[in-house]
Every structure is written in C-alpha cells, then in structure tokens.
C-alpha positions in Angstrom: 16.2 22.8 -33.3 17.0 20.7 -30.2 19.7 21.7 -27.8 22.2 18.9 -28.5 22.5 19.3 -32.4 23.0 23.0 -32.0 25.8 22.6 -29.4 27.4 19.8 -31.5 27.3 22.2 -34.5 29.0 24.9 -32.4 31.7 22.4 -31.3 32.4 21.3 -34.9 32.7 24.9 -35.9 35.4 25.3 -33.3 33.3 27.3 -30.8 33.4 26.7 -27.1 30.8 24.4 -25.5 30.5 26.7 -22.5 29.6 29.6 -24.9 27.1 27.5 -26.8 25.4 26.4 -23.5 25.2 30.0 -22.4 23.5 30.9 -25.7 21.0 28.1 -25.3 20.5 28.9 -21.6 21.4 25.4 -20.4 24.0 24.3 -18.0 27.0 22.3 -19.1 26.2 19.6 -16.6 22.7 19.2 -18.2 24.3 18.9 -21.6 26.7 16.2 -20.6 24.1 14.4 -18.6 21.9 14.2 -21.7 24.8 12.7 -23.6 25.5 10.1 -20.9 24.3 6.5 -21.6 23.6 6.2 -17.9 21.1 9.0 -18.0 19.3 7.4 -21.0 19.4 4.1 -19.1 17.8 5.6 -16.1 15.0 7.1 -18.2 14.3 3.7 -19.7 14.4 2.2 -16.2 11.9 4.9 -15.0 9.6 3.9 -17.9 9.7 0.3 -16.9 9.3 1.0 -13.2 6.3 3.3 -14.0 4.6 0.5 -15.8 5.0 -1.8 -12.8 4.0 0.9 -10.4 0.8 1.4 -12.3 0.1 -2.4 -12.2 0.7 -2.6 -8.4 -1.5 0.5 -7.9 -4.3 -1.1 -9.9 -3.9 -4.5 -8.1 -4.3 -2.6 -4.8 -7.7 -1.4 -6.1 -6.3 2.1 -6.4 -5.6 2.3 -2.6 -1.8 2.1 -2.2 0.3 5.2 -1.8 4.0 5.4 -2.4 5.1 3.6 0.8 3.1 0.4 0.1 3.8 0.5 -3.6 7.5 0.8 -2.7 7.3 -2.1 -0.3 5.5 -4.2 -3.0 8.2 -3.5 -5.5 11.0 -4.4 -3.1 9.2 -7.7 -2.4 9.2 -8.4 -6.1 12.9 -7.7 -6.4 12.7 -4.3 -7.9 15.4 -2.2 -6.1 14.3 1.5 -6.0 13.9 4.3 -3.5 10.6 5.5 -2.0 11.2 9.0 -3.3 11.6 7.7 -6.8 8.4 5.8 -6.5 6.6 8.9 -5.2 8.0 11.0 -8.1 6.9 8.4 -10.7 3.5 8.1 -9.1 3.0 11.9 -9.3 4.1 11.9 -12.9 1.6 9.1 -13.7 -1.2 10.9 -11.8 -1.5 8.0 -9.2 -2.3 8.5 -5.5 -3.3 6.4 -2.6 -6.5 6.7 -0.6 -6.3 8.9 2.5 -8.3 8.5 5.7 -11.2 10.7 6.7 -12.4 11.5 10.2 -14.8 8.9 11.6 -18.2 9.7 13.2 -18.8 8.0 16.5 -21.8 5.6 16.9 -21.1 4.3 20.4 -24.0 4.4 22.8 -22.8 3.8 26.3 -24.9 2.1 28.9 -24.7 4.2 32.1 -25.8 1.3 34.2 -23.4 -1.3 32.8 -21.1 -3.3 35.0 -17.7 -1.8 35.4 -14.9 -3.8 33.6 -11.2 -3.3 33.5 -9.0 -2.2 30.6 -6.8 -5.2 30.0 -5.1 -3.8 26.9 -4.2 -0.3 27.9 -3.5 0.9 24.3 -1.0 -1.9 23.7 -1.9 -2.8 20.1 1.6 -3.9 19.0 1.7 -6.9 16.7 3.2 -10.0 18.4 3.7 -13.3 16.6 3.7 -15.2 19.9 0.3 -13.7 20.9 -2.0 -14.7 18.1 -5.5 -15.6 19.3 -4.8 -14.3 22.8 -6.1 -10.7 22.4 -9.0 -9.6 20.2 -10.7 -6.2 19.8 -13.9 -5.1 18.2 -16.2 -2.3 17.3 -19.3 -1.4 15.3 -19.7 1.0 12.4 -22.4 1.9 9.8 -22.4 1.5 6.0 -24.8 3.7 3.9 -27.0 1.8 1.3 -30.1 2.5 -0.7 -32.0 0.4 1.9 -30.7 2.5 4.8 -27.8 1.8 7.2 -26.1 -1.5 7.3 -24.2 -2.0 10.5 -21.0 -3.9 10.7 -19.4 -5.5 13.8 -15.9 -6.8 13.7 -13.5 -8.9 15.8 -9.8 -8.3 15.0 -6.8 -10.2 16.3 -4.5 -7.6 17.8 -1.4 -9.7 17.2 -1.8 -10.1 13.5 -4.3 -7.4 12.5 -6.5 -10.1 10.9 -10.3 -9.7 10.9 -11.1 -13.0 12.5 -14.9 -12.5 12.8 -17.5 -10.1 11.6 -21.3 -9.8 11.2 -23.7 -7.3 9.6 -27.3 -6.3 10.4 -29.9 -3.7 9.8 -30.0 -2.8 13.5 -27.6 -2.0 16.4 -28.9 -4.7 18.7 -26.7 -6.8 21.0 -27.1 -9.8 18.6 -24.9 -7.9 16.1 -21.9 -8.0 18.5 -22.6 -11.5 19.7 -22.8 -12.8 16.1 -19.4 -11.3 15.3 -17.9 -12.9 18.4 -19.5 -16.3 17.6 -18.1 -16.1 14.1 -14.6 -15.4 15.4 -14.7 -18.3 17.8 -16.1 -20.7 15.1 -13.3 -19.8 12.6 -10.4 -19.6 15.0 -11.1 -22.1 17.7 -8.8 -20.5 20.3 -7.2 -23.0 22.7 -6.7 -20.8 25.7 -8.2 -17.7 27.3 -8.8 -14.8 25.0 -9.1 -11.1 26.0 -11.7 -9.3 24.0 -11.4 -5.5 24.1 -14.1 -3.0 23.0 -15.5 0.4 23.8 -18.3 0.9 26.4 -21.1 0.6 23.8 -24.3 -1.0 25.2 -23.9 -4.0 22.9 -20.6 -4.9 24.5 -21.6 -4.2 28.1 -24.9 -6.2 27.9 -25.6 -9.3 30.0 -26.1 -11.3 26.8 -22.6 -10.4 25.5 -21.1 -11.2 28.9 -22.9 -14.5 29.1 -21.6 -15.5 25.6 -18.0 -14.5 26.6 -18.2 -16.6 29.7 -19.1 -19.7 27.8 -16.2 -19.2 25.3 -13.5 -18.6 27.9 -13.2 -14.9 26.9 -12.3 -12.1 29.3 -13.9 -8.8 28.6 -12.0 -5.6 28.5 -13.2 -2.0 27.8 -11.6 1.4 27.2 -12.7 4.7 28.7 -15.9 6.4 27.5 -15.3 8.8 24.6 -11.6 8.0 24.2 -11.1 6.6 20.7 -7.4 5.8 21.3 -8.4 3.2 23.9 -9.7 1.1 21.0 -7.4 2.5 18.3 -6.9 -0.7 16.3 -10.6 -1.3 15.8 -11.1 2.4 14.9 -8.2 2.2 12.5 -9.7 -0.7 10.6 -13.0 1.1 10.1 -11.2 4.2 8.9 -9.3 2.0 6.3 -12.4 0.2 5.2 -14.3 3.5 4.6 -11.3 5.1 2.8 -10.6 2.2 0.5 -14.1 0.8 0.0 -17.2 2.6 1.4 -16.4 6.2 0.1 -15.8 4.8 -3.4 -19.0 2.9 -3.9 -22.7 3.2 -3.6 -24.9 0.1 -2.9 -28.6 -0.1 -3.5 -29.2 -3.0 -1.1 -27.9 -4.5 2.1 -27.0 -7.7 0.2 -24.8 -5.9 -2.3 -23.0 -4.0 0.5 -22.4 -7.2 2.5 -21.0 -8.9 -0.6 -18.6 -6.1 -1.2 -17.6 -6.1 2.5 -17.0 -9.9 2.3 -14.8 -9.5 -0.8 -12.8 -6.6 0.8 -12.2 -8.4 4.1 -11.6 -12.0 3.0 -10.3 -11.4 -0.5 -8.2 -8.3 0.1 -7.6 -7.0 3.7 -6.8 -10.3 5.4 -5.0 -12.1 2.6 -3.3 -9.5 0.3 -3.2 -6.0 1.7 0.3 -5.0 2.9 0.2 -3.7 6.5 3.1 -1.3 7.5 2.8 -2.5 11.1 3.5 -6.0 10.0 6.6 -5.2 8.0 4.5 -4.8 4.8 3.0 -8.3 5.0 -0.7 -9.2 4.9 -2.2 -10.7 8.1 -2.4 -14.1 6.5 1.3 -14.0 5.5 2.3 -12.7 9.0 0.5 -15.6 10.7 2.0 -18.1 8.3 5.6 -16.9 8.6 5.5 -16.5 12.3 3.6 -19.8 13.0 
C-alpha cells in the first residue's frame, strides 16, 4: 500500500495525520508536498527539462557538462538553475568531457634569435581586437598510420581557429602552412601579433621570413612555461578531450577529416565558450562586429 492512501484512510477513520505519518515513518511536510499540485507540476517540468537536457547533450556530441547545458537552455528560453540541470543530468547518467594533462612536444632551438613576449599572458577576449593578435601551437594525433601533427592559429580576441594545417612530420612547413592558411582566410588589414612557444618551427628563419612578408610581428613565451601560451594549450586540451580520446582513426586522411569537422563544423561555429559569455566564436564575431 502506498503512503497517501494509508494516511487518507487514517484521516477518514478520525485518526490524527501526525500519528499516521509517524507510523509510516514519513514527515508531515513530505505528505503535504506530495498532495500539492505544485509538486506534481515540478515533477512534470523536470521530466520535460530532462528530455531537452538529453537533446542538448547529444547535440554537443556528448561533451557539454552542466554549465554549458544550462547556458544553452537559457538561450532557448528555458528558465532553470544550474544546480537543477546538474541534478537532472546526474539522474539521467549524463556527464561532460573532462580535460586530461597534455604531453609537451615543443623542441626549442637553443640558437634561435631572441624575440619578445608581446602578449604577456593576456588572453582576454576583446571584440575590438579581432585579427590583431593570434597565437599558435603544434600537437600530435595518434592514427593507425602513425602520428598526425596539427598546427593551429587562433584569434585571441574571439577564440576562433582561423588557420590550421596537418602533416606527418614536425618540420617548419607545418607551422608556415597553418599561418598561410590563417592569412588567406582572414586577410587582416593591419599588423598582427603572432604568439607561440619557443619551438624550433616558430623560431626558424623560414617562419620569420613568412611573417615579415605578411606584416606579422612574432612573439614568444618563455621556455617550458605552458601558461605563456595558455590559449593555444587550452584548445588542444579541449580537442583531445572532446574528440581525440573518443575515436581511433586508421589513416591520416580519416583523422584530418574528423579534425576538419570538429573545428569548422563544431568548435568555431556552434560550441559555446564560457569566456565568450557562452557564445560560439562565430557568433561572438558577428555580434561584436
């Protein structure tokens, strides 16, 4: 027998509700809450919200945790609290992807020309500074054909990956191809600062020559200090958490196709960035243009 019918029977028999609740080992507040239409309405709302939460989580490719799911719901006009979203996600067995530690692949050139740090860890988004400061780095992607290396160029102001390139080697051409790609797609009108670590690809004469022809000032962080290029490091951490650790590619072509889909079809255009007020880089650039 459920609690409510028993207590109702006790009431009809003239017995005290308090005594009946004590016998059933439930509080009177719980009894009256169950009788409240508002409580039943909240349960129905939770069910509806859980359905939408599941859809948002699936649309995020299973990557969003409670903060981004909550932001997406608010943007859609679903008023709710972040704790409520977290509770319903736990109940549905949903969780976001969490970052793992990144292995370093930077090979510094001990004889490279000394360059200044023009960024000094200032990676704050700025709608007025789009295409004035870029940063980049190189990482590796495991495949059945061996490592596939990825070089990126990211706009510091909008978090958008404005250029990238892949290769089966770590030569200087990987970094120069990514920078050429960024310049081709963005066509910056003024001087651009490009910030990187002290990897040999970025301190090479070939990279410096390319930068000089494109009106780009080169900036580097300190050796072995990942925080000096935190934005580029953060993107690779996100890429590996949301994509690389969840898939296995047999060929370089398959991996590159997946990277293209992630960057151009998701990260730049749809993924909500907390640092941008839960907007995608494309939305941020459009709204602040």
